[in-house]
N, C-alpha and C positions, 0 to 999 in steps of 0.2 A: 498521645504517648507521654507527654509531659506529666500528666496526672498519674500514670502508671509509675513513672520514675519517682515522682514525689512520694507516692505511697510506700514504695519499697525503700527509698532512701531515708524516710523519716521513721521507719518501722523499728528503730532501735533506741529511742530516748524520750523523756518528759516526766511530769509528776503530779500527784494530788495527795493531800494529807488527810484522806477521809477516814483512815483506820489507824488506830494506835499501834496495831500489830502490822508490821510491814509485810510479813510473809506468812500467810495462812498455812498451817501445817498440812491440811488436806490438799490444798492447791499445790504446795511444794512437792508433796509425794507424787502427785500425778505428773507434774512438770518434770521432775527428776526422771521418772520412768519414761516419759515421752522423749526426753533428751537422750537417754541411754539407747532406746530403740532406734531413734533417728540417726544417731552417730554410728550405729552398727551397719547402716546401709552403705554399700559401696557406691551405688548410683541411685538416683531418683528421677523418674519421668512422670510428669503430672500435667494434666489439662485442667484449666480453671476458668471460671467466669468472674470478671471484675465488673462491679456495678457501683454507680454513684447515685444516691438519692439526695435531693436538695432538702432544705429545712422543712418543707411542706410534704416531704416523703414522696415526691414525684420523681420518677426516674429521669435522669438527665444524660446518662451515658451507660452503655453496656458493651463490653468487649470480651471475647474469648482469647485465651492464650495457652501456650504450651511451654513448659520449662523442663530442661534436662540438666541435671547436676551430677558432677563427679568430683568429689573433693572440693577444691577451690575453683574448679572449672565449671562453666555453665553456658547454655544456649537458650535464649528466650525468643520465641516467635509470637508476635502480636500483630494485629492488622496493620499492614504497611511498613512494618519494621522487623528486622532480625538483629539481635544483639548476641555476640559471641565473645567469650572470654576464656583464655587458656591459663588464667591465674596470674599472668603478668601483664598481658595486653588485652584491651577491650576494643572490639570493632562494632560500630553501629551502622547498619545498612538501612538507609531510607529508600524503600523500594519505589515510592512515587517519584522522587527526584533522581533515583538511581545513583546515589552518592554514598560514600563510606567515610565515616570519621573514626580515626584511630587515636586512642589515648593509653597512657600507662594506667594499669589497674592497681588501685590501692584498697585492699580488703578492709582496712580499718577506717576508710574515709566514708563518713555517714552521708555525704552529699553525692556519692557515686553509686550508680546502679549495682545492686547485688541481690538478685532474686533468690539465691539460696537461703537468704535470711528469713524468707517466708516460713521456713520449717524450724528455725531455731531462734527467732527473734526474742523469745521470752526468756532466754537464758541469763541475760545481764541487763541491768539498768531498770528493773521494774519492781514495784510492789504488786502483790497479787492476792486475790481472794476467791475462794470457791463460792459459786452462786447456786447452781442447781444442775439437774439432769434435764436434757431437752432432746427431742427427736429432730434430726436433720435428715430428710429423705427417709431411708429405712434404718438409719443408724441411731442408736442411743448415745448421746454425747454428754461429757462433762462440760459445763460452761464455767470458764474461769475469767474473771475480770482483771485486767492488767492496768496499773497506773504507773506510767513511766516516771523515772525518778532523777532525771538529769535535765537541767535548764528548761523547765516547763514553759517559761515565758517566751521561748524562741520557737516553740512547736505549734503546729496548726491543729493538732488533735489533743484530746484530754483523756480519752479512755479507749481501750481495746478489749473486745470480747473474743476469747479464743474458745473454739469448740473442738473437743478432743474425743474421737471415737473410743468408747469404753473397751470394746473388744480388740480392735486393731491397733489401738494406741497410736493413732495418726491424727494430724490436724485435718479437719474436714471443712472448717470455715473460720474466717477471721474478719471481724467487723471493727472499723475504726470510727469513733464518734469525733467529728471535727468541731473546732471551736466556733465555726460559723453556723452550726446547726445542721450541717449536712452529714451524710453517712457514706463511707466508702467500704466496700467489702470484697473479699475473695471467697469464692466457694469452690472447693476442690471437687472436680467431677470425676477424674480418674487419677489413680496413684499406683505406680508400679515401681517396686524397689529391686535393686540388684540385677537389672538387665545389663547385658554386655553393651557398653557404649565405647566405640573406638576413640582414642585421644584426638585423632584428626578432625573429629566433629567439632572440636572446640578451637579450631584454627580457621580463620576466615580466608578464603581463597580470593586473592585480588587480581588474578590473571585476566579476568573478563573486563576489568575497569581501566580506563585511561587515566593519565596523571591528573587531569583537571577534574576528575570525579572523586579523587581521594584527598581528604584533609587529614594530615598527620600532625597531631598535637602532642606527640610524645616528647619527653625530655630524654633524648638519646645521648 
């Protein structure tokens, strides 16, 4: 779970000065359109596969997950854990220990979990370059390379490859190249937009838990 958190939390920053031109016009046009389409969605429900390959390209971890997003609210289900956020408070339920940790949610805190950024992480703090077209499953995708541009020395990755479905204008895959030679990737398996999601889905119900099963770290 910590690796999932690290991937999402670091998905917003870093740099590489490989290109004199910071923003490739073709890449910018595609990303602008992607942003426009994504921001028009009222809700997003997506299932994905998260994979880690070591520097020898051998698989060391593979997990499936499901994320539901509604504005600043989200719910993330991964093996052994459920994380729920109503935009102000975030609840993390460790199912194995049957414990819940509660914290204040800070949308701009890069060290805090925010899975909704999977779909919009490219908007700020990156240089980018159009690479090619590539088939992912049955979809023809634009491949855009991102080079984060803030405090690269503090980040554990150096490059992100974003795969954008040409027809649907949706992110289908995201691959992070880590400085230790490993690779971490998300592959979007299902994507559904604008489904009705009630607001109470993003509030964690604590009724079934005893006081000693709850750790409240909020600044109230």
